[in-house]
C-alpha positions in Angstrom: -92.9 223.1 -39.7 -93.2 226.0 -42.2 -96.6 226.5 -43.8 -97.4 228.1 -47.1 -100.6 229.9 -48.3 -101.5 230.8 -51.9 -102.8 234.2 -52.7 -104.8 234.7 -55.9 -108.0 236.1 -57.4 -110.4 234.5 -59.9 -110.6 235.6 -63.6 -113.1 232.8 -64.5 -114.9 230.0 -62.7 -113.2 227.0 -64.2 -109.6 228.1 -63.5 -110.4 229.4 -60.0 -112.0 226.1 -58.9 -109.1 224.2 -60.5 -106.7 226.4 -58.6 -108.5 225.7 -55.3 -108.3 221.9 -55.9 -104.7 222.0 -56.9 -103.6 224.2 -53.9 -105.3 221.8 -51.5 -103.8 218.8 -53.2 -100.3 220.4 -53.1 -100.4 220.9 -49.4 -101.0 224.7 -49.1 -102.4 225.7 -45.7 -104.8 228.2 -47.1 -106.1 229.8 -50.3 -106.2 233.6 -49.8 -107.9 236.1 -52.0 -106.8 239.7 -52.5 -109.3 242.4 -51.5 -109.2 245.5 -53.6 -112.8 246.7 -54.4 -113.1 247.8 -58.0 -110.0 246.0 -59.2 -110.4 242.4 -58.3 -113.2 239.9 -57.4 -114.9 240.0 -54.1 -112.8 237.7 -52.0 -115.6 236.2 -49.9 -117.8 235.3 -52.9 -114.7 233.7 -54.6 -113.7 231.8 -51.5 -117.2 230.5 -50.9 -117.0 229.0 -54.4 -113.6 227.5 -53.6 -115.1 226.0 -50.5 -117.5 223.9 -52.6 -114.7 222.0 -54.3 -112.3 221.6 -51.3 -112.6 220.0 -47.9 -109.5 221.0 -45.7 -107.8 224.1 -47.0 -108.2 227.4 -45.1 -109.9 230.3 -46.9 -109.4 233.9 -46.2 -108.9 237.5 -47.4 -105.4 238.8 -47.7 -105.9 241.5 -46.8 -109.1 243.4 -46.5 -108.7 247.2 -46.5 -110.4 248.3 -43.3 -110.4 251.9 -44.5 -113.3 251.1 -46.8 -114.9 248.0 -45.2 -117.7 248.4 -42.7 -117.5 246.1 -39.6 -121.0 244.6 -39.8 -120.7 243.9 -43.5 -117.2 242.4 -43.1 -118.3 240.3 -40.1 -121.3 239.0 -42.1 -119.1 238.0 -45.0 -116.6 236.2 -42.8 -119.3 234.4 -40.8 -121.0 233.3 -44.0 -117.8 232.0 -45.5 -117.1 230.1 -42.2 -120.6 228.6 -42.4 -120.5 227.4 -46.0 -116.9 226.1 -45.7 -117.6 224.1 -42.6 -115.4 226.2 -40.3 -112.4 227.1 -42.6 -112.7 230.9 -42.8 -109.8 233.2 -42.0 -109.7 237.0 -41.8 -106.8 239.1 -43.0 -106.9 242.8 -42.4 -104.8 245.9 -43.1 -104.9 249.6 -43.0 -105.1 250.0 -46.8 -103.0 252.3 -49.0 -104.7 252.8 -52.4 -106.2 256.2 -52.7 -108.7 255.2 -55.4 -110.4 252.8 -53.0 -111.3 255.6 -50.7 -112.4 257.9 -53.5 -114.7 255.1 -54.8 -116.7 255.2 -51.6 -116.7 259.0 -51.4 -113.9 259.5 -49.0 -110.4 260.8 -49.1 -107.6 258.6 -47.8 -106.5 259.7 -44.3 -102.9 260.0 -43.3 -101.1 257.1 -41.9 -102.2 257.7 -38.3 -105.8 257.9 -39.3 -105.6 254.8 -41.3 -104.0 252.9 -38.5 -106.6 254.1 -35.9 -109.4 253.1 -38.3 -107.9 249.7 -38.9 -107.6 249.0 -35.2 -111.2 250.2 -34.5 -112.7 248.1 -37.3 -110.7 245.1 -36.4 -111.9 245.3 -32.7 -115.5 245.7 -33.9 -115.4 242.8 -36.3 -113.7 240.6 -33.7 -116.5 241.5 -31.2 -119.3 240.9 -33.7 -117.9 237.5 -34.6 -117.6 236.7 -30.9 -121.3 237.4 -30.5 -121.1 240.8 -28.7 -123.1 243.9 -29.2 -121.0 246.8 -30.5 -121.4 250.5 -30.1 -118.6 252.9 -31.1 -118.6 256.6 -31.4 -115.2 257.9 -32.6 -113.7 260.0 -35.4 -112.7 256.8 -37.2 -115.8 254.7 -36.7 -119.5 255.0 -35.7 -121.7 252.1 -34.8 -124.9 251.8 -32.8 -126.0 248.5 -31.1 -124.6 246.4 -33.9 -124.9 242.6 -33.4 -124.3 239.7 -35.7 -127.2 237.5 -34.9 -127.1 235.4 -38.0 -125.2 233.7 -39.5 -123.0 232.6 -36.6 -119.5 231.3 -37.5 -118.8 227.6 -37.1 -115.4 228.2 -35.5 -115.2 229.5 -31.9 -112.6 232.0 -33.1 -111.9 233.1 -36.7 -108.1 233.3 -37.1 -107.1 236.9 -37.6 -104.0 238.0 -39.6 -102.9 241.6 -39.4 -100.8 242.5 -42.4 -98.6 245.6 -42.1 -95.2 247.3 -41.9 -96.4 250.2 -39.7 -94.8 250.2 -36.3 -97.9 251.1 -34.3 -100.0 248.4 -36.0 -97.2 245.8 -35.7 -97.2 246.4 -31.9 -101.0 246.1 -31.8 -100.9 243.0 -33.9 -98.2 241.5 -31.6 -100.7 241.9 -28.7 -103.9 240.8 -30.4 -103.5 239.0 -33.8 -103.4 235.3 -34.3 -100.8 235.8 -37.1 -98.7 238.9 -37.8 -98.3 239.3 -41.6 -95.0 241.1 -42.5 -95.8 242.9 -45.7 -92.3 244.4 -46.3 -94.0 247.6 -47.6 -92.6 251.1 -47.2 -94.0 254.4 -48.6 -96.8 254.1 -51.2 -95.4 255.3 -54.5 -97.1 257.9 -56.8 -99.1 255.3 -58.7 -101.1 254.6 -55.5 -100.4 250.8 -55.7 -96.6 250.1 -55.6 -94.4 250.6 -52.5 -90.9 251.1 -51.5 -89.5 247.9 -50.0 -88.5 247.5 -46.4 -86.5 244.4 -46.9 -83.1 245.2 -45.4 -82.0 243.3 -42.3 -82.2 246.3 -40.1 -85.7 247.2 -41.3 -86.9 243.6 -40.7 -85.3 243.6 -37.2 -87.1 246.9 -36.4 -90.4 245.4 -37.5 -89.9 242.3 -35.4 -89.0 244.4 -32.4 -92.4 246.1 -32.6 -94.2 242.8 -32.8 -92.2 241.5 -29.8 -93.0 244.7 -27.8 -96.7 244.2 -28.4 -96.6 240.5 -27.6 -94.7 241.0 -24.3 -97.8 240.2 -22.2 -98.9 237.1 -24.1 -98.2 233.6 -23.1 -97.1 232.8 -26.6 -96.2 235.3 -29.3 -98.2 235.2 -32.6 -96.7 233.3 -35.5 -94.9 235.5 -38.1 -95.8 235.4 -41.8 -94.0 236.9 -44.8 -95.7 238.1 -48.0 -93.4 236.6 -50.7 -93.2 238.8 -53.8 -91.2 236.5 -56.0 -90.6 232.7 -56.2 -88.1 231.4 -58.8 -86.8 227.8 -58.8 -83.4 228.0 -60.6 -79.9 226.7 -60.4 -78.5 230.3 -60.7 -80.1 232.3 -57.9 -77.7 235.2 -58.2 -78.6 235.8 -61.8 -82.3 235.4 -61.2 -82.1 237.9 -58.3 -79.9 240.5 -59.9 -82.4 242.7 -61.8 -84.9 242.8 -58.9 -82.1 243.6 -56.4 -80.9 246.5 -58.5 -84.5 247.8 -58.9 -85.1 248.0 -55.1 -81.6 249.1 -54.1 -80.3 245.9 -52.5 -77.3 243.8 -53.2 -78.0 240.3 -54.5 -76.9 238.8 -51.2 -79.2 241.1 -49.3 -82.2 240.2 -51.5 -81.6 236.5 -51.2 -81.4 236.8 -47.4 -84.9 238.4 -47.1 -88.0 236.4 -46.4 -89.8 238.3 -49.2 -88.3 236.3 -52.0 -87.6 232.6 -52.4 -85.1 232.1 -55.2 -82.8 229.2 -55.9 -82.8 225.4 -56.3 -85.2 223.3 -54.3 -82.4 222.6 -51.9 -81.6 226.3 -51.5 -85.3 227.3 -51.0 -85.7 224.6 -48.3 -82.6 225.9 -46.6 -83.8 229.5 -46.9 -87.1 228.6 -45.3 -85.2 227.0 -42.4 -82.9 230.1 -42.1 -85.8 232.5 -42.0 -87.2 230.6 -39.1 -83.9 230.5 -37.3 -83.0 234.2 -38.0 -86.4 235.9 -37.9 -88.8 233.4 -36.4 -90.9 233.4 -39.6 -92.7 230.1 -40.1 -95.5 231.1 -42.5 -95.3 232.3 -46.1 -97.8 233.7 -48.5 -97.0 233.3 -52.2 -98.6 234.3 -55.5 -100.4 232.1 -58.0 -97.4 231.5 -60.2 -95.6 229.8 -57.3 -98.0 226.9 -57.1 -96.2 224.6 -59.5 -92.6 225.4 -58.6 -93.3 225.1 -54.9 -95.3 221.9 -54.9 -92.2 219.6 -54.6 -90.7 222.0 -52.0 -93.9 221.7 -49.9 -93.7 218.0 -50.2 -90.1 218.0 -48.9 -90.9 220.3 -46.1 -93.9 218.2 -45.0 -91.8 215.0 -45.0 -88.7 216.5 -43.5 -86.4 215.7 -46.4 -83.1 217.4 -45.7 -81.5 219.9 -48.1 -77.9 220.6 -49.0 -76.3 223.6 -47.3 -76.7 226.9 -49.1 
């Protein structure tokens, strides 16, 4: 069965806690908080607050920029969240892309290779710390000396790890090591330092999936695949709703509606699209934005009860 997580960030206490309650009641698998230091709330503080008003929903960052996060601090944040939530923490990581986040900590953003190497090194260190190991690393990307997370210890035996990326090297690594591979659909970072080119065409998605499969070749079970959905619209005219976005990113309307990075159409069509994404791509998990909570609530109810949909 497909699972959905809701990504958001708080702007005030009341609406954030209400969102957490509503997401859990609607059947979302997890509440995920963005992690962009300096431009949004600290995800782990926000999620600890959400833990106090929920009981079952997963709670995690989506995703933490490992270019500017230090392993011992990140591991402590995650373990603390797991402790106060009673074992519901998740960790989402990525290589980062926004130059301002590096400049804010007195660094210059490395090239793609350097960011990927740093992401892998920090992920391995955080994983080891959460597992109770002592970590010493001396490399161009990361230096640590006899680091150990003595307290707090996480409640879960293993904190679920999602690696979000479109980079081929990191996709292969995630295929081998992650609990979930998050398909971001991002291409080159644009001049504003925040937006990206889209890698949403079928051949681009297939290339990304091939990298994951290559990495997962030695595993008994490949990791689940998750898509970061950029737009959700419930409408009886999917083509019209998709037209402007398709033109902006250089796809036909049909190509856009076929990607797992948008969900546009009637409830029937969205249910059918979710099934098609599993059949075609093997994608069974979806992350959506705050504005998708209300329109997707009846869709989640149908997916959880197995109510059939009309053919698209």
